[in-house]
ZAMARGU-4260 file (C-alpha; in steps of 0.2 Angstrom, whole numbers, plus 5000, padded with zeros to 4 digits):
<rodrens>
0) 5002/5000/5000 | 5014/5012/5004 | 5021/5008/4988 | 5008/5011/4977 | 5003/5029/4990
5) 5021/5034/4986 | 5012/5040/4967 | 4998/5047/4970 | 5004/5064/4964 | 5008/5055/4948
10) 4993/5046/4947 | 4983/5065/4947 | 4995/5073/4936 | 4990/5056/4923 | 4972/5058/4928
15) 4969/5076/4924 | 4982/5075/4908 | 4972/5057/4901 | 4956/5070/4907 | 4961/5087/4895
20) 4973/5075/4884 | 4984/5090/4887 | 4998/5093/4898 | 4998/5113/4899 | 4979/5111/4901
25) 4982/5097/4915 | 4997/5109/4926 | 4982/5122/4925 | 4969/5113/4932 | 4983/5105/4946
30) 4991/5123/4948 | 5007/5117/4945 | 5020/5119/4928 | 5020/5110/4912 | 5037/5102/4917
35) 5031/5096/4933 | 5019/5087/4924 | 5030/5079/4913 | 5041/5072/4925 | 5025/5065/4938
40) 5022/5053/4921 | 5039/5052/4917 | 5038/5041/4935 | 5024/5033/4934 | 5029/5025/4916
45) 5044/5020/4924 | 5037/5014/4938 | 5025/5002/4929 | 5037/5000/4913 | 5025/5005/4900
50) 5021/5019/4890 | 5004/5030/4894 | 5005/5043/4882 | 5009/5046/4863 | 5014/5064/4860
55) 5008/5072/4847 | 5009/5089/4841 | 4991/5096/4846 | 4993/5086/4866 | 4993/5069/4871
60) 4984/5052/4867 | 4983/5037/4879 | 4990/5022/4873 | 4983/5004/4875 | 4991/5003/4893
65) 4986/5021/4895 | 4967/5019/4893 | 4967/5004/4904 | 4976/5013/4919 | 4963/5029/4915
70) 4949/5018/4916 | 4954/5015/4934 | 4961/5033/4938 | 4945/5042/4932 | 4934/5032/4945
75) 4946/5033/4961 | 4947/5051/4957 | 4928/5055/4957 | 4926/5045/4970 | 4937/5052/4981
80) 4932/5071/4976 | 4914/5065/4978 | 4919/5057/4998 | 4930/5074/5001 | 4912/5086/4995
85) 4902/5075/5007 | 4912/5076/5024 | 4911/5095/5020 | 4891/5097/5015 | 4892/5085/5035
90) 4904/5098/5042 | 4891/5112/5037 | 4873/5104/5038 | 4867/5122/5044 | 4872/5128/5029
95) 4865/5126/5010 | 4873/5131/4995 | 4859/5133/4982 | 4864/5135/4963 | 4851/5146/4952
100) 4850/5157/4937 | 4856/5177/4941 | 4837/5181/4932 | 4829/5170/4946 | 4840/5176/4960
105) 4836/5195/4954 | 4818/5194/4950 | 4812/5178/4961 | 4820/5174/4975 | 4830/5186/4983
110) 4817/5198/4987 | 4808/5183/4998 | 4825/5178/5007 | 4820/5191/5020 | 4805/5177/5026
115) 4815/5162/5026 | 4831/5172/5035 | 4818/5177/5051 | 4809/5160/5051 | 4824/5152/5051
120) 4837/5160/5059 | 4851/5146/5062 | 4852/5141/5043 | 4863/5151/5032 | 4863/5152/5013
125) 4875/5155/4999 | 4866/5158/4982 | 4877/5150/4969 | 4870/5161/4954 | 4876/5153/4936
130) 4866/5150/4921 | 4874/5134/4918 | 4868/5118/4928 | 4877/5117/4944 | 4886/5096/4943
135) 4883/5088/4957 | 4897/5076/4956 | 4910/5092/4955 | 4905/5104/4966 | 4898/5108/4984
140) 4881/5114/4977 | 4864/5105/4987 | 4849/5112/4978 | 4850/5116/4961 | 4834/5129/4956
145) 4832/5123/4937 | 4820/5131/4923 | 4818/5116/4910 | 4810/5100/4907 | 4816/5082/4921
150) 4829/5075/4914 | 4844/5077/4925 | 4853/5061/4925 | 4844/5051/4940 | 4843/5067/4953
155) 4830/5069/4965 | 4818/5085/4957 | 4800/5090/4963 | 4794/5103/4953 | 4791/5120/4962
160) 4783/5129/4949 | 4774/5129/4931 | 4779/5144/4920 | 4767/5153/4910 | 4770/5167/4898
165) 4761/5184/4900 | 4763/5201/4891 | 4768/5218/4900 | 4775/5236/4900 | 4780/5250/4909
170) 4765/5259/4913 | 4772/5275/4904 | 4772/5266/4888 | 4755/5264/4885 | 4748/5279/4896
175) 4728/5280/4899 | 4723/5268/4886 | 4712/5255/4894 | 4716/5240/4899 | 4712/5224/4893
180) 4721/5230/4878 | 4715/5221/4860 | 4730/5210/4851 | 4728/5220/4838 | 4733/5236/4849
185) 4747/5228/4859 | 4754/5220/4843 | 4755/5240/4837 | 4768/5242/4850 | 4787/5240/4848
190) 4789/5222/4853 | 4804/5214/4864 | 4810/5199/4860 | 4815/5184/4872 | 4829/5175/4863
195) 4829/5160/4874 | 4807/5157/4876 | 4795/5155/4862 | 4790/5169/4854 | 4779/5181/4849
200) 4772/5172/4836 | 4766/5156/4849 | 4757/5173/4858 | 4748/5179/4840 | 4744/5162/4836
205) 4732/5161/4853 | 4726/5176/4852 | 4720/5175/4833 | 4732/5188/4825 | 4742/5185/4809
210) 4759/5180/4812 | 4763/5195/4800 | 4756/5208/4811 | 4773/5203/4824 | 4785/5215/4819
215) 4805/5209/4820 | 4814/5216/4830 | 4835/5217/4829 | 4838/5215/4848 | 4834/5201/4856
220) 4837/5197/4877 | 4845/5182/4882 | 4844/5186/4900 | 4825/5188/4906 | 4830/5200/4920
225) 4836/5212/4908 | 4821/5208/4896 | 4812/5216/4913 | 4823/5230/4916 | 4819/5236/4896
230) 4803/5234/4898 | 4801/5243/4914 | 4812/5257/4904 | 4797/5260/4894 | 4807/5253/4876
235) 4794/5241/4874 | 4781/5227/4878 | 4789/5211/4885 | 4781/5194/4884 | 4789/5188/4899
240) 4789/5173/4913 | 4776/5176/4924 | 4785/5172/4941 | 4801/5181/4936 | 4787/5197/4932
245) 4777/5196/4948 | 4786/5205/4960 | 4788/5222/4948 | 4769/5220/4946 | 4766/5219/4964
250) 4774/5235/4964 | 4768/5244/4950 | 4782/5243/4938 | 4774/5236/4926 | 4758/5232/4921
255) 4749/5216/4910 | 4741/5223/4894 | 4729/5208/4892 | 4722/5193/4902 | 4733/5180/4886
260) 4745/5169/4894 | 4755/5158/4883 | 4759/5140/4894 | 4776/5134/4893 | 4782/5114/4893
265) 4796/5121/4906 | 4794/5123/4923 | 4803/5129/4939 | 4810/5113/4948 | 4820/5109/4963
270) 4836/5098/4959 | 4846/5090/4974 | 4855/5073/4976 | 4845/5058/4978 | 4842/5058/4997
275) 4846/5073/5000 | 4829/5082/5000 | 4828/5070/5018 | 4842/5081/5028 | 4832/5091/5037
280) 4839/5108/5032 | 4836/5105/5012 | 4818/5097/5019 | 4816/5114/5027 | 4821/5126/5013
285) 4810/5116/4999 | 4796/5117/5012 | 4799/5137/5011 | 4801/5136/4994 | 4786/5128/4988
290) 4774/5139/5000 | 4779/5156/4993
</rodrens>
């Protein structure tokens, strides 16, 4: 055992090099020099008596022996990383790390968090705002709030809200014009376009307008929060996610122009590792989410 553990650093250098097919990228990940990685791999090859990589102009390629070793190291280092993360999570059971998009944090969760903190002052929350899905195998995230369709590789998930799109604008854009507005009247206003959700054409079909009535626009918004900011600035009418627009509607920064809504085939989901939904702090946070 001691003999094998002597080469743990070399095995880690090999594993990262195999993962990235590059000595340079492995060095960046491990925060060492290119030369250090090269020396560790040569040490490992000398110890095993085999060549592990073919050197190529654009990187490295595993040999047959290297492929066999990589099958073992990938699983071993993934298990180690998972174990370390699990111990850290157990150590900090009174804290929860929540992964969610910036738009969802700004427009929905953050304004509501004071009520959670008042009800559960002993539970600390860390919000990891990132539009990319959290990798539960490689991060310390406890919970992810995801807008989409279920299909997340064996993770526990439960729907929090079903989503729909509604027509909103700043009060200044429509002035004293009567509401609910006719579909033709809405279509005559500047329309703000969301690059991610279904377009105004879907709304037009639902309210009985020809798609030709929908004016094209050169600016499209990927970030839902930015779309809503543009609407509040009076730049046009947004077809927005109801959940994200709700607070601005409540505060009068936005108004609904008609009674239409476009259902989405996606919703907001609570996602965590299987079994974690039974952790006391996670269960408390999930129950609070379901109640708001």
